[in-house]
Structure formats: structure tokens, C-alpha cells
N, C-alpha and C positions, 0 to 999 in steps of 0.2 A: 588375881586370873585377870587376862585379856581376855572382852568379848569380842569375838571374829566375828568374820563377814557372814561366818556360813549362819552364828548364831543367832543377828537380828535377821537374815533370810529365814531360816524359820519360825521366827516370833513375826514378821510380817504375812509371811504366806498364811500362818493361820490365822491370822486376825481378818483378812481379805478371807478367805476359803469361808469364814465364820459371817463374815455381813453380807456377802452374795448368797450363803446359804437363807439367811437372814430374810433377807430382800426377798426374793423369789419366791417365798411364803414357806419354807422345805420345812416340817416338823422337827424333825431332829439335826439342826445343824453340826453337831457337838461331832459329828461322822465323818464333816467335810473339813474340821477340822485335822483328827485324827487321821485321815487320807492324804493333808497337807504333810503333815509332817514325815509319811515315804517317801513324799513323792521328791522331796528338795531334796538338790545334788549339787556336789562343786562347781560343775562346769554349765556352761549352755548347752552342747553337746552330749554331755551327760546326762543332762535332764531330758531332754531329745531322746535318747535310748529309752530315757528310765517312761517318761509317758506312754510310748508303745508299751511296755512290759506291762508299765500299772495299768493302761485301760484292757489289755488282753485279759490279766488278771481279773480286773473287776467283772469283769463282762462271764469268765470263766466262774467266778462266785458266784454269779448272782444265775446263772444261768442252771447250776449245780443246783441251788439255794430254793429256786421256782419249781424244777423236779419233785422233789425230794420234799417240798412244802406241797406238791398237790396228789403226790401219789401216797407220802403216810402222814401220819400223826405226828404231833409233832411234841417231841419227846428228847432227853439228852443221847441216848444212844444212836437215834438217828442222827443230833447234831455230828456224832462223832463219825458215824460211817459216813456225811455227805463231806467231813473234813479230810476222811480218807480219800476219799473221790476225789476232790478235788485236788488232791497233793500231788496223786496219783497222775493227774491227768496233766499239770503244768511242769510237774519233771517229764514225762514225755514229750512235751512240747520245749521241753527247755528253757522254760520261766522263773526258773528258781530263785530270783532276787524277785520277783512280786506275788510270791506264795503265802507272805504277811497280811498282804492287800488284802489277797482273794481270799484266804481264810475272815480277815474281816468282814467284808462284803457277806459273802455267805451267813456269817453268825449271825446278823444284825438282820439278814431279811427273812431268817427262820426263826429271829427270837420273837415275834406275835404273830404268828397266821391267825388269820380268822377269814369272816364274809367276804373282805377285800383284801386279800392276800396279794394276788397279783398288782393291783392299784398300791399296795405298800412295801410291796417289793421295786416297784421302778421308783418310787421315792427316795428309797436308801439307797437304789445304785444312782440315780440322779444326783443325791448328796455327797458321794464318795467320789464319782466323777468331777463334781465344783471343784472337789477342794486337790485332786489333780493336777484339772487345770489353773487355780489358783498357785500351786506351785512352780508351775511352770512360767505362770505369766510374770513371777514375782524373780525366776531366773533368765527371764528374758531384759526386764525393767532393771534389777540389782547388777549391773555386772559382776562378775566374779573376782577376785585378786586377780593381781598380775601374777601371776606364778614364772613367769621369767625371770622379778627380780626376788621373790623367796625361795626358788631354786639356786640361783646365782649366790644370796645370801649365805644358806644352806649350805652350799658345795665348800664355798669359800673357806666359811671359818672351821668346816669339818675336814678339808685339805689342810688348813695350818696345823690343824691340832695333830693330825699324821704325821706333821712335818717336825712337830716337838718331840712327840714322843720316841721318833728316829732318835733325832739328836739325844735325847736324853738316853738310850742306849746304848750309843757310839762312845759316848761320853762313861758309860758306866757310872751313871749317878740314877740308875733305875732303879727301882723294888720290885722285882720278878711279879711277886704275887698280887703287887698293885697295880705294875702292867696289865698285866692278867684281867683283871677289871675293866680295866682305862678299853683296851681292845675291845670287850665284847660291847660296848657304850658305843665305843666306831663302829662295831657291826650293826646295831642298831641305827645308828645315824645311818648308814651307807643304805639302808634297806629304804628309809624315812624319803631322802633324796633322790632312789629311784622313782617313790611314789609320784615325787614333785616334779618330776622331768616326765612322768606318765601323763601327770595334768595340762602341765605346759603343751604336751605333744600336742593334745585334746582341743586346745584354745583353735577356735579357729577365726581365720581375720574376714573382714567382712567385704575389702576393697580387693579386685583381683593384682593390681600393683602391689602391694603388699605380699604377694604369696609367695616367691621368690625369697623373697630374705625370710620371709618364719623356716620355711626349708632348710636355706642354711645355717639360719642360728638353732631349729634341732638336730644337726649333722653335729653342731660344732659342740652342743650341749654332751649331746651324747657321746661325744669323742672328751670331755672335761670328766664326766662320770668314771668314763672307763679309765681314766688316768689315774686318776684318782683309787681307782678300784685294784691299780696295779702298784698305786702307791702302800696300800695300804698291805698286799701280799707281804709288798715288800719287809715292813714292818712285822707282820706276823712272824717269816719268818727270821727276823732279828731278833724275836721276842724270845722265838722255839729255838734257836741254835745260839743262845746267847752266848752262853759257855765254852764250845766252840770256841766262837768267834776272840772271846778274852785270852785264848792257847794259841791266835794264830801268831805269825812271827809278826814283830812290834811295824816292820816297812811296810808289810799288805797290810794293816790296819790302818796306818797312817794313807795307804792311797785308797785302802777301802772306804773311808771317811771321808778323805778327798771327791770324790770321785758323788759318791752321794748326796754330797753338800753342794754338788754343781747341777745334779739333776735337782734337788729339790729346789734352787735357785732358779731355774732354768723353767721351773713349774710354774712358780710364783712371776714371774716376770712375763711367763703368757699370761696369766692372771690378766693383772694390769695392763699385759696389752694387746687385751679383749675390751676392756674399759676404756683404753686411748688413753691411759698413762705414763705409756711409757714407747717411744717409737719402734717401728718395727726392724727387726735384725736380724742377722742368718744365724741363728741359733745353734746351728750344726755344723760340722766337719763332720760328714759321717765315714770320710778315710781316716781319721783321726780317732776318733772315735771307738771304731774299730781296733785301729793298734794299740788304744790302751788295753781294751779288754785282753788282746790278745799277750799283749804284755805284762799284762796282771795275771794271768795263768800261767805262762811261762816264768815267771818269779815265784809264783806261790809252788809251780813242782819241784823248781827249781831249791826251793827250802824241805821241800818235803825231802827229794834226796841228797843233800846235806847233812838233814837228821839221823838216814837211814831208819828209820822206826814205821812200825806200818801205822798211817791214817785214814784208813779207808773210811770210816763213817764220818770221821771232818773233811775229808776229799770231798764226798756224797753234800755236803751239807753247805759247801764253798759255791760247788759248783751249779745249786740250787737257786741258792743266792746270786749268782754271778749271773746267771739266767735269766731270773723274776729282773734283775735291772738291766738285761737288754731287750727283755719285754716291755719295761717302762719307757726306755730311753725311745725305742722305737711309735708308742703309741704317743710321746710328746712330739714327737718329730711330728707324727701325723697332725696333731693338735696345729701345731706350729703353720704346717700347711693350710690348714682352713682354717684357721684365722686372716693369715693374709691374702687367701682368695678371699674372703666376709670383705676385710677392708676393701682391697681394690675395684670391689663392683657394688660395694655399698658403705661410700662417702660420705653422700650426707647425712643419713641417719644407722648409721653404726655403732652407738654407744648404749649402753644400759644404764638406765639411772637408778641410782642408790639411793634409797627411799627407806626409811623406814619399817621395818615388818609388821605387817597385821597376822596372829593370827585364823587362822581358819577355823 
């Protein structure tokens, strides 16, 4: 098991919150540590959004607790009613992410009402606020991991695995039920890649001159994810229509195999080109590529006519696969244009450093 940056930041935030609460004389510093757990986030931007929501939730929980503590006697039914009111208010204000902390604040304030209830409520409110601010300080000081490196590693590995599965199906070396399980795993990994893209997109640059580079990289990574998704769509179609593909005329199977090999190889080259490991080149001759698709379709139609039998389902499936390949080709073409543009405008700082990943 790897200990990631977020695990360390959570531990540090708890320790800092406990020390500060103890230093300023809070009677129950443990609540500051609890609040720090809720407030720690993977990025500075999310931490900023979180602290705004958490402070609002803390205030709402405290106000509801004080109101109920002054009006009603302390019992479990009143605590439950106060919790309902707190949840309703926070849902109304669209503070769903802060409901847990708001309820914690409300419960700890209603825990021991008495003669000095207002003073007690203020101390509990301030203690939890210390925990929130401690987590924010930790997020500022201990910078989040480089999500660009993590995103590229995961996306590159995922794409390579998709290529491998496609080649296995085309070579008829795959087991249908095993491939189904692998495709589900790929689907889950695509979801995680999109999550890392979101985290990378949320990272903020603090120097104005680096902003254009970050924006262009964000667009490129979005296009990389889209191209990988299109490649995955082809994998799903190949798996779904595997038995129909086997029945295709041998010449068409060979051309289909060659065409997919070409697209996969160009996709790999684009990833290496982005890393600066291969030179820029003209990957696409659009006229020849369109002609290739037309020739492949004409060949397929001719084979159907020569066979003189009904192939409606097979034709429909082949058309879907060919359409997916054309979409994939267009996405790769767009990715090539974006990478070329990025390399031309950012010649001095346009490489992704390949580092060992640190688990978040």
C-alpha cells in the first residue's frame, strides 16, 4: 500500500488543528481535528471552494444549535429536530457538501447547554473553524501532486491496454467472456482518467506568463481523453460484433486489420510527439484517407453482391464499425493539429516530465 500526498496532508492538518486549538486554549481541541478531516481537499482550488462552503455550514449549524438550545430543553428529540432543520436549510442554500460538518457543529454545541451556553457555543464554533482553517493552510503550504504527470501516465497506460485488446480481437486470440471483463475494467479506468483530467484542469497557475501554456495543455489533454474514448468505442464494437467480423471476406478482414493498425500506430506516435520523443510530421493525408474508406466500403458492397445472400445485420454492424473508425481518425487529426500548434508556440517549455507516480 502506497501512502499518497493526500493521506500525509490529512495527518498534518489534524496535527496542526489540534496544536493550534490547544495553543489558544480551546477546551476540546479534538473537534478541530475532526473539522480538518472534512476540509482537506486534493487541490488548492477545491480547498478554496471547500473552505467557503464549510464556513457557511459551520455558521448555519451553530446558529440552529444556539436557537434550539435557547428555546428548548436539551434532549435527543430536539437534537434530531435541529438536525432536520439544519439539513433543510443547507439543501436550500445548495451546501450539500458541507452538511456533515454543519451537523457536527450543531451536535457538539447542543451537547452540553447550561448556564454558560452562549460562551460554550462560541468556543465550539471557534474550535471547528480552527480545524477548517488549518486544513486550508496545509493545502496552501503542501502543494498538491502534479496531476499532469498522473493524468498522462494513467491515460497513456490505459490507451496502450486498449490497443492490446483491439489487436487480440483482430488476431482472433481473445476469449469472449474474458474480454468482456477486461472491457469493464477499461471503462472504470476511463472514468478515473476523466477525474484526473478534472483535477488537472482545476490546478491554477500563479504566474500570468504560464497561463496560455496551461490553457493549451488543458485543451490537448481533453482531446487525448476524447481520442482514447473513441478508441475504446471501437474496442467495444469489435468485441460486440466479433463473430460478424470473422465472417467477413478475408480481403476485407485484412484491410480492416491494416487500417486499425495504422490508426493505433499514429495514436502512439502522437503521444510520443507530445513528449518530444519523435519529430513533428504530417500524419494525415485527408484525401487518401477518405479514399481508403470509400474503397473499403465499395469492396464490401461488391463482396455482398457477389455472394448474393442477405447480410443486413452484418452490413449494419460493419457500417457502425467503419463510422467509428472515421470518427476516431478525425479525433486523431484534431489532436495532431493541437500538438503541432502547442510545439510551435511553446518551444522552450513543452515537454511532460515522466516521473514515478505518487498515489493520491
